[in-house]
N, C-alpha and C positions, 0 to 999 in steps of 0.2 A: 117214368113213374109219377102217378098223380099224387098231389099233396095228401089227400085223405088216406091213400094207400100207405104212404110213407109214415104218416102219423100212427097208423095201426101197427106198423112194423116196430117203430120206436117204443110205442106203449107196451108192446108184447115182450120187450127185452127186460129181463130181471137183472138184479145185481150180479148173480152168479153167471150170467151169460157174457158179461163183459170180460174181455181179454181171452175168453175161450171160444165164444161164437162171434163176438163183435168187437171191433176197435174203431170208434168213430172220430178219432182225433189223431191223425198222423201227419207229419210234415215231410215233404220230399225236397229234393235239391232244387226245385223250382222256387223255393224260398230258403229257409235256413236249415233244412234237413240234409242228411248225408246220402240217402238212397234215391235212385231214380224212381219215377212212378211205376215203371215196369217191374223193378226189383221189389217194390212194396207189394204189388199185386201177386207176384210169384211167391214171395215169402208167406203172404197171408194165405194163399191157396194151399201151400204145403202144410201149414199149421191147421188147416181145416176151418178157417174163419168163414162165417156165413155172410157177414157184412163188414165193409170197411169204408172209411172216408179219408181221403187226403184233404186236409184243411189247411192249406198254405196261407201264409200271411198276405192278405191284400191282393191275391192273384188266383186265377183259375188256370194258369198255364199248364198245370199237370194234366188237365183235361183237354185244353186247346191244342197242345203239342203232341198228344198221343191218342190212341184209340181205346184207352182203358175203360171208357164208359160202356164198351160193348160187353164187358165182363159183368155177369149177374151179381157179383158180390159188391160192386162199387156203387156207393151213394155219393153223388157230387156234393162238395162242400167248399167253404171258404171261411177264413177267420179274419175279421176286420178289427183294426186298432181303433178304439174310440176313447173319448175323454168324458168322464162322468163322475161328478161329486169328488173331485180331487184325485181321481184314479185313472190310470191308463187301463182300460178294460178291453176284453176281447169278446166279440160277439160272433158266434158261429152261424152260418147260413147253410142249412141242409136242404138238399133237393132242389136247388135253384136251377133255373133254365140258363145254361151257360151261354146261350145266344141272346139273352135279354140285353138290350142296348142301354136301358136306364141304369141298371146296377153296374154296368161297365164303367160308368163315370166314377165309381168308388174305388176301382182297382188302381193299384200303383203301376205306373208305366216304366219305372226304373227298377233295376235289381236292388239297389240300396234300400228302396222302400219296402222290400220284401225280406231283407236279410239283416240289416244293420239297425240295432235297437235305437241308437241315438238319432239316426236319420228318420226312422219311423215316427219318432216323437214330433217331428216337424209338421206332420200332416195327420192330426188326430181328427177323426170324423165324429159328427154328431150322432149319438146313439139312436135318437128318434128317427133320423133320416136313414140310418143303416137298417134299422128294423123295418121301416116302411118299404125300403127298396128290396130287401130280402123277400118280404111277403108279396110284393108286387111281381117279383120274379118267380113266384110260385113256390117259394121256400119257407122253411121253418126257422125262426130266429131263436137262438139258444145262447144263454150266458155261459161262457167258458170259465172253468176253474174258479168259482166264486169265493172259495175260502182264501184266495190269495189277495183279495182287495181289502184295503183299510177302511173300516167303518165300525162305529160303536153300535150300530143298529142294522144288522144284516137283513132283517125282515123289511125294514123301510127301504133299504138300499135296493133290494130285489123288487119290491112293490112299485117303486118309481119306474122301473123298466117295464114291469107288467102293464102299467098304465100307458106306456108307449106302444104296447103291442107284443112284448116278449112272450114267447110261447113255451119256452123250456129252459132248464138249467142243467149244467153238467154236474151230476152228482157222483158218478162212479169214476173216480179219477185218483191216481196214486199220489195224493198230496204230500205224503211224508217223504221229504228229501228230494223229490224229483226236481232236478235243475236248481236245487237249493232255494226254491221259492218259499218265502215265509208263509206260514199258515196262521191266519188271524182267528179263525173259529172252525168248529168241527164239521165234518161231512154229515154227521147226524143232524146238525142244525140246518144245513142246506136241504137235506131230504125232507125235513119237517116243513120248511118254507115252501118247497116244491109242492108238497101235498096240500098245504093250506091254500095255495092259489091255483091248484089243479093244473100244474105245469108238467110238461113232458120231461121225464128224467132220462138223460143221456149219459154216455161215458166213453172214455178213451184214454189211451196212455200218454198222449201228447208226445209221442216218440219223435226224436230228431236224429237218432243215431243210425248206425249201419245195420242194425237188426231191430225187429219189433220187440218191445218189452214183453 
């Protein structure tokens, strides 16, 4: 799928489409999820989802070790750990070329770097480099669950990443109580910031369990 085609798909999805037609943030057992990539695809198909993305931490093994990209509903993705303004942030890369050799340098080669939070903190990537590599690999760089980051000025926080080339933010996300992540500001604020900077609005459950949320 070409980048412009993917952009049009993402832009076409409205808030009411997420979790019913699309779930673009799912973790498999190739990082810290419970389901195999095949189980995720099968469950998504049974639920009638039109688009899904497995966005494992710092790896695309869900795609390299399977043939799930042959399924029309699958949009390839990855979620990178980065350090930015005192926060461990996550940047999603949608529609990346999984054969790209430059972005491959950002992937973690050990399982601990995909699953163990403490170990993942030992290798925090530069967000500017991550965004550049995602785009060079034909992908779209999106800030994951922005309400979870500590900042007094979320507008300035996001704008700094936009200046680095960020193209989207995850707006449609079940912030309340999921994995007991603290919410520092509202989803409404995130949506307003996305619209202010003309960013693509994405969404997903961030599911790590044995069933899709």
